[in-house]
N, C-alpha and C positions, 0 to 999 in steps of 0.2 A: 504494500499499499504507499509506503514511503516513497517508493520508486515513480509510482502513479502521481503522487502529489507533488514531486520534484518536477515531472515532466510538465504537469498542468501549469505550475508557477513558472516555468521556463517559457512555455508557449504564451501565457498571459503577458510576460515582460517583452517577448519577441515580435508578436503580432503588431502592437503600436508601431515599433520601430520599422517593420516591414512597411506598415502604412506611409509613415513619414518619408522613407526611401522611394516609394511609388510615385508620392505627392511632388518630391523633388524632379523625378523624371518627367512627370505630367507637366510640372510648371516650364521647365527648361524647354520641352518640347512645344509648348504654346508660345514661348517667347520667340521660338525661331519663326522663319518663314514657312509656308505662306500665311499662317495666323499671324504673326508678327506682334503679339502682346510683350513688345520689349522690356517694359519695367519689371515683368515677373522674373528676368534675368538676374536682377539684383537682390531678389529674395529667395529665387528658386531652388538654391543650395542650403538654404537655412534649414528645412525638414531634415536633410541628410545630416547636415552638421550637428544638430541635436541630438538625432538617434545615435550618433557616434559616442555619445556621453555614456559613460558605465558599461561601455561594450568593449570586449576583448579585440585585439587587432585582427583576430581570425573573423569575428563576428562582423567588425566594422568593414572588413574587406568585401564580404558577402553583401552586406547593405548598400556598400558603393557601388559595387558590380550591378546590383539589382537597380540602383536608380540610373547608372549609367545606360545599362542596356534598354531600360524603359524608354529614357531619352532618345536613344539612337533608333529604337523601333518605329517611334513617331517620326523622327526626323527623315530616316530613310524609307519611308513607306513607298517612296517613288521606285525603288527597287521592283517592287511586284510589277510595275509597269512593262517589265521586260517581257512578261507573258502576254500573248503566245508567241514562241518563237517557230512556229510552223513555217513561215517564210524561209527558215535555215534548213527546214526538213527535219525538225525535231517535232514529234507528236506531242498532242495537249498534255498528258501526264506527266512525261518528263520535262517537258517546258515548266509547267507549273512546278514541278520540283526544284528546278533550276532557280527559278525566280524567287520561290519562298525559302529555298535553302540560302541562297546569297544574302537575303534581308535577315535571316535568323543569324547566320555565322557573323557577318560583318557586325552587326548590332552587338552581339554578345562579345565580340573580341574588342572593339572599340569600346564598350562599357567597363572593360577590365580597368582601363585607366582610371577611371573613377574610383574603382575599387582599391587600387593599390594607394591612391591619394589617401582614401578614407582609413585604409589600415594604418598607414604611417602615423596619420593624425591622431590615431586612438592611441598612441604611445604616449601621448603629451598631456594626460588627463590632469596631471598636477601642476602643469606649467602655468605662468601668470597670463592674464589676458592677452597682452601686447606680444609676448611671446609667442603664445598659439596663432595668433593673426598672422604674424610675420612667416611663421613656418609654413601655416596653411597655404599661403601665395606662394612662397618658395618652392615647396614639394608640388603644388600644382604645375607651376612653370616648367619645372624640370620634367616631370611625367609628361607633360604635354609636348615638350621638345623632344624627348625620346621617341614619343609615340608619332611623331610628325617627321621621323628620320628614318632613312633606309629603304629596303624594297617595300615594305608594307605600310608606308607612310600613306595617312590618309586623314588629313586635317580639316575634314568636312564639318565637324561639329565644334570648330572653335567659338567660344561663347561671345567673341567679340561681334561675329556675324548676326546676331540677334538685335544688334544695335544699329542697324541700318537706318532706322527713321528715328533715332534718339538724339538726345540733346548732347550726349557724350561722344558722339561719333568724332569730333575733331582730334580727340585724344590720340587717334591712330597716326597723326601726323608728327606726334612727339616721339612715339616708340613702337608703332606699328601695330597690328591686331594683339600681339602679345601683352604690350602694355595695358590696352583695354580690358583684355581678358584678366588679366591680374588685378586690375582695380575692381572688376565684378567679384571676383572670388574675395578680395579683401573685404569688400562691403557686406558680402554675405557672412563671412566670418566674424567681422565686427557686430553685425546684427546677432549672430548666434550667441556670442559671448554677452551681449547686452540682455538678451532675454534668459540666459543661465544664471546672470549674476542679480545681485538685490542690493537697495539701498543707494549709498554713495557712488560704490563701483558703477551701478547702472547708469546713475545721471552722468558720471565722467564719460562713460562709453558713448552713450547718445550724445552728448554735447560734442565729444571729439569727432564723430561720425557726422554730424551737422556741418561741423567745420572743415572736414574733408571734402564733402559733396559740394560745398560753396566753393571750395578752391578748384575743384574738378569742373565745377560749370564754368569757371571764369575764363577758362582758356576756350577761345571760339574759333582757333584756327587761322591759317594765314589765308589773306583773300587772294584770289586769281589775279593774275597781271594782265595787263593789256598786251596784245601779241598778233601776230598773222592770223587771220581767219581763213578757213578751209570749208568748203564744202564736201562732205563725204557722202557718196551714195552707197546703199546697202541692198543687196539681193538677198530676201528670205524666201528659199525656194520651196519649201513645205513639202518634201519628197518624203512619204514614210518609207520605212526600210523595205516592206514588202513591195510598194509602188516602185521603188527603185530597181528592184529585179525585174519587175513586169516591164518598165520602160526602157531597160537596157541602156549601155553607154550613150548610144545615140540620141535616145529620148531625154535622157538626164541633161546631156550636152546642149539639147534644143531649148531646154527651159532656162538654161543660165545664159545662153547666147541671146536669146530673146530679152531677157532681163537686163543684160548688158546694154544691148542697142537702146532699150526704151530709157535707161537713165543717161547713156552717152548723149542722147540728143539734148538734155537739159544741161549739158556741160559742167558736171561736177568737176572737182579737182583730183578725185580718186573714187574707184569703186571697189567694194569688197564682198567677196562671197563667204558663205559658211565653211566650217571644217568638211574637208574631203568632199566638196561639192561634187567634184567629177570622180568618175568610178574608173580612173586610170592613172597611170604613171605619167606625170607631166615632165617633159624636158623640152629641149631645144626644137626637135622635130615636132611635138605636139603644138608648141607655141606657134610654129610656122604654118602647120597644115591643118589644124582642126578648125571649125566654124567660129568658135570664140576667139581663138589665137589671132585668126584674119580679121575678126571685127576689132580687136584691140588696135590692130595695126592700122585698119581704115580709120577708127574714130580718134585715136591717139589721147584717149582718155585712161590714165594708169589704172592698172588692175592689181588687187590683192587676192589670189587664188587660193582658196583651201583645195590641196590636193595631194595624191601619194607621189613619194619620190624614192630615191635609192641612196644608199651610203655603204660603200664596202660591201655590196651584194646582199645587204638587208634592206627591207622597206621601211621608209620614214614617213611620218605624218607632218605635213609641210603647209607652210603660208609662202606663196611665192609672189614676188613683187615683179612688176614689170621693170625690165632693166637687169635682171639678175639677182636681185637680193632674195635671200631665203632665210626662213626661220623654222627650225625643226623643234618640234615638240619635245620639252625637256622631261617632265613628270609623265612617264607612261602609266596607266591604269594598271594595278595588279591583277592577274588572272584575265584581263581582258585586252591588253597590249603587250605584256610581259608576264613572264613566270618569275614571281618572287623566289628567292632561296633555290634557284634552278639547281644548283649542285647537290642540294638534299633532296627536293621532291619533284624536280622537273619530269623526270620519267613517269612517275605516278600519275602528275597532272595529265601529261599527254595520253596516258591510257584511259583514264577514267572521264576525261572531259569530252562531251559530244559536240564541243564547239570548234575543234580543230584549231588551238591557239599556236599562234606563231608569233615569236618575241620580234618586236619593231626594234629599230635602232634609236637611241635616244640622242637629243641634240645636247649641245654644252651650255653650262650657265654663262660662259663668256661670250656667247655669240652677240653679233650687233645685227640688226635687222635694218636695212637701209632700202629706203623706199624713194620713189621719184619725189617724193613730198617731204624727205628729210628722214632722221633716225626716228623708227618707232618702237616702242616698247609692246612686243607681240606675247599672246598666250594662246594655246589651243586646247579648249575643253579643260581638262582636269588641272592644268596649269594655273587656272585662276584661284585655286585653294592654297596656292603657295606664295608668299610674300618674296622670297628670295629670287624670283625670275625678275620680276617688274621693277625691284628696287635696283637691280644690277643693270638693267636696260636704262632706268631713267638716269641712274648716276653716269651712265655711259653716254649720254647726250640725247635721249629720246625725249621728244617734245610733245608727244600724245601716245595714248596706248590703245590697243585694239586686241580683242577676243574673238576667237571663232569657235563655233561648237555645232554639235550634232546632237541635240537631246531626244531625238525620234526614237531611241531605245527605251526610253524609261517614262514615269508617269509624270502627271501635271504638276507636281509640287518642286520638280527639279529646278524649272526656269527661274523660279522666285528665290530658290536658295542661292543659285549662282550668282544672281543679280546682288544678292547681299554680299557674298564674296567680292564681286568685281567693284561694289561700291567701296569696300575697304581699300582694294588696290588703288583705285582713283584717288581717294583722300589722302592714303599714306603718301602718295608721290605727288600729290597736288597736280595732276594731269586730267584733262578730259580723256574718256574712255568710250570707244565705239564698239558694240558688240553685233556680230551678224551670226544668227542662228537659223538652222536648217527649218525648225518647226516653231521658233519663237520660244520666248521673246526676244526681238532684238531691239536696240536702241542705243540711248547715248547717256552717259552720267558725267556730269560736271566736276570739277575739282573740289567742290564742297560736298558731294554725295548727293545732289538732286538729279532724279531721273528727268532729264529733258525730254526724252520721247522714249515710248515703249509700244512696240507692235503687238498685235494679238497673237495668240498662240494657234498653231493649227491653221494658218492664213497664209495664203501667198501674197506677198507684198515687195514692192521696192519703194525706198523713200531716200531724201537728201535731208541731210541735217548739218548746219554750221558748227564747226568747233574753233577754239582759240588755242593755238600754240603757245605752251608755256616753257620757261626756262629756269625760273626760281627752283631752287632745291629746298624741300622740307627738311625739318631736323631729323627725321626718320630716313629719308634719302641720303643725307649726308653722313650721318653717324650710326645708323642701324639701332640695333637694341642696347644702346648704351646704358640704359637703366638698369640692366641685368647685373652690372659691375656693383651698382649701389644696393640691389637686393641680395647679392652675394655677401657683401659686408654684411648687411643686416642679419642675415642667417648665421654668419661666422660669430657676430656679436652674442646673439642667442645662444649658440654652443658653448662658448666661452663662460657665459653667465651660469650656463646649468652645470659646468665642469667645476665651479668654484665650491 
C-alpha cells in the first residue's frame, strides 16, 4: 500500500508540471507565425521555468523536452503538407508515413534542446535570483548555438522570429536574432523568479524588470538612408510540384519566359524568378539557346534566375545573374538536399528512403554575388534561417538582399514563418529584402522590418516594387554577436561566486 501511495503522490506532483510544460509549448507556438501573438513569447517560458522548481535534473529535462516538442509540433505543422507525394510515385500510405514521421521526428529532436536547457537549470535551485537569470540566458544561448551548428542545424524555431511585428524588433540591429532571443529568455526567467519570490525580493525583481524593458524599448534602430532607387520585378510562377511534372521542362520554360517578357515591357531595373524555377541545368548554352535566355538578350533587362547548376560533378542549387554572377546555396536541407553524418548513416538512409536522395554541393560562406545592379546579399530557401550568410555578404558590400524559394512542397503556415525569418535578416543588416517564391508569398521587406508588398499564396502573379540601396552598416553587421563576450563574462562571474 505504501508503494501505491507514493505513486499517487508522485503523480499528483507531476501532473501539474506536465500541464505547465505543455502550456509553455502552446504559448510559444501561438506566439510564432502564422498566429503571431508575439507578446506570449515574453511569458511563454514562465510555466516551464516554474515547473523546474523542486524537480530533479532528469525530471526537468523531460519537462523541457515535452515543452519544446509541443512547441515544434505546432510550429512545424506545415511538414504535413508534404503529403501526398504521389507525384513522386509514392503511394498514399507511405507518403502519409513520410510526412507524419518527419513532423514527429524533427519536432521531438528539436524539442530536446529545451530539455537540455531545463535540465541544466534545475541544478541551480539554491542560487540567487540574479545568478539563475544569467545562467538561464547563458545556457539557452549556448544550447541554441550548438543546435544551430553542424549537419543537423535547423534554427527554424529561434524565439526572435516570434517578434516580427513587435516593438523589440530593432534589437536585432545591435546583436542579431541571438540577442533578441536572449532578451526574451531573460525576461521570462526574471518573471519566473518574481513569481517564485515574496516580499521585498519580488518588488525588487518587478522594478528591475520594468527598468530593463523600458531601456529595451528605448532603442528604435537606425533609420534607412537615402540612396539609389531600383525597380525590381518578380515572377511568382505558382507551379505545384505535380503540375511541374505534367508541364515538363518546355511548359515551365514557357511560363517564366512569358512572365519575363511581360515585366520587361515595363522596364524594371532587374527581374527575379523563384528557386529552381527551371527544371534544367543552366549554363552558357542554355542562356544562348532557350526561349528565356533569348528573351533576356532581346529585352536587355537583367535577370536573377533560380536554376540548377553543377560544381565538380555535383548538382548545385543556384541563383544566376545576367552577366555571369552566381550564388550557390550554402545551407542544404538535411535529408532533403544532403545526408547528414553521411559516413555513419549515409548507406542506411539511401536504403530506406523512397525519395532517392542525392547530395547537392554546398556553396561557400565567402562567396560574393555580383549582379548587374551591384553586389546582392542572396539566400536560397533554407538559407533564410541562418544569420551568417546575410551578415557576411552585407559586410562584403551588398546593398540589398534577395531570397528565392519554392515552398510548394509544404503547408500553408510555412511562408509566414519564412517571412518572419527574412524580416530578421533585413533588420539585422539594415537592407531592403526582396523575396521571390514559386507559390507565394513573394514580397518586399524594408530595413525596419515593414512588409511593403506581399503577394497572395497559390496565385500566379508578376509585380514591380521600388527599393532603395543602402550602404550604412548596422552594429550587428559590423561586429556580429559581440554581446556574447559580455554574457560569457557574466556567466564566469556567477561561477566564481558559486565557488567561493
